[in-house]
N, C-alpha and C positions, 0 to 999 in steps of 0.2 A: 172329359165327361163320358162315362160309359152309358150304354143304352140298357133300359130295363126291358126284359123279354116279356113282361106281362102287359105291356102297352104297345100300341102301334107306333111306328116311327115315320117321320117325314124325312125323305132324302132328296137332295137337290137333283133335278132332272138333267141338267147339263154339268158334267164334271168340272168345267172351267168357270162356272157361274158363281157369283156371290149373291146369295139371297138374304135380304135384310130381315132381322127379327125386330118386331115392333112391340113396345110397351106403350099403348095408346098411339100417339102420333110421333113418338120418339124412337129412333133406331137405337137398340141396345146391344146389337151384335150382328154377326153374319154367319150363315151356313156356307161352307165351301171356301175355296175350291177343295176338291178331294185330294188332300196331300197330308203329310205327317204333322203339319202345323195348324190345320183348321179342322173343325168338325163338319162333316158333310151330312150328318143326320142328327135328329133329336126326337125324343119321345113326345107324343101328342095325345090329348085326351078326347077332344071333341072338335066339331067344325061349326063355323058360323058363316052366314052369307050377308054381305053388306053391299052397298052401291059400288064400292071400289073393289069388289071381288069376293072370293071365298077364302076363308082363313082357318088354319088349324091352331088350336090353343095348346101351348106347351105345357107339359107335365110339370117341369121344374123351372120356372122363370128366374128363380134366385141363382141358378147356375150361370146365368148370363149377366144378370145385374142384381146385386143384393137388395136393392130397393124396389125391384119390380114385383108387383103382386100378380100381374097377369102378363103374358107375352104371347105373340102370335107370329106365324110364318105363313106366307102366301101358299094357298093350295094349288094355284095355277103354275107355280114355278117349282113345285115339289111333287113327289109321288109317295104313296104309302107303302111301307114294308110291314110285315108281321101282322096282317089284318085278321088272322085267325087266332089271336092271342086271347088270354082269359078276360081282358077288359077291352072289348071291341070298340071301334070308332062309333060315335053317336053325335047327334046334333046337340049343341049347347042349349040348355033350357034357361029361359029368363035372363039371357045375357044382353046387356045394353052396351057392351064395349064397342068402340069404334076404332079398330086397329088400322094401321097403315096410313098412307098419305090421304088427305081429303079428296073425295071424288070430284069436288067442284074445281080443284086446282087443274085437273086435266081439262075440264070444260073451259076454264079461263084461257089456258094455253092454246087450245084448239081454236077458240073464238078469236084470239089475237092473231094467230097464223092465217086463218081464213079471212079476217078483216084486212090484214096487210095485203093478201093476194088480191082481194077485190079492189082495194085502193090502187094497187099497182096496175090492174087491168083498166080501171077508169082513167088513170093518168096516161097510160099508153094509148088509149082510144082518143083522148083529147089531143095528144101529141101528133097522132097520125091523121087527124081530121084535116080535110082539104080546106084551105082558106078561100073565101070568095075572091074572084078576080077584081083587081082594081079597075076603075073606069079608065079609058084610054086618055093619054095626055092630049091636049088640044094641038092642032096643027100649028106650026109656027107661021106667023103671018106678019104683015107690016105693023109697026108699032101704031098704036092708036094716036090720032091727032086730037088733042084736046086743048083746052085753055091753058095757057102758060107754056106751051111747047113751041119752040122754034119760031115762027114767022113774025 
């Protein structure tokens, strides 16, 4: 896939990284790593901000997946090239797309990790807690004489 010089391009920030390209919640491809077998950059048209980060909309999503109508790449894991092109970057207007993994998934994972840590701390505290001393054993003495014993 060649790049169009009339549009800005998003390029991976780390040459060894693999940045997923999303069509909705589904991964349809990856940018990188920068070698002869993978594309490290793609043309983008606009940017959107969502709870799970900022995203660039791809110019040609059908180049990644023929059934994709829109596709997005993370703005946090890429940088822009050719920003002074004839069609500059702008914010996507009237866009209701939700690309990438859902933001609440990270919240659930974080909550599970923190909850496990708190449970482990409570269990460790109970394990280390000192037990109350037992009452002392009575002194051994003569056996009690009672009815039915000896005499």
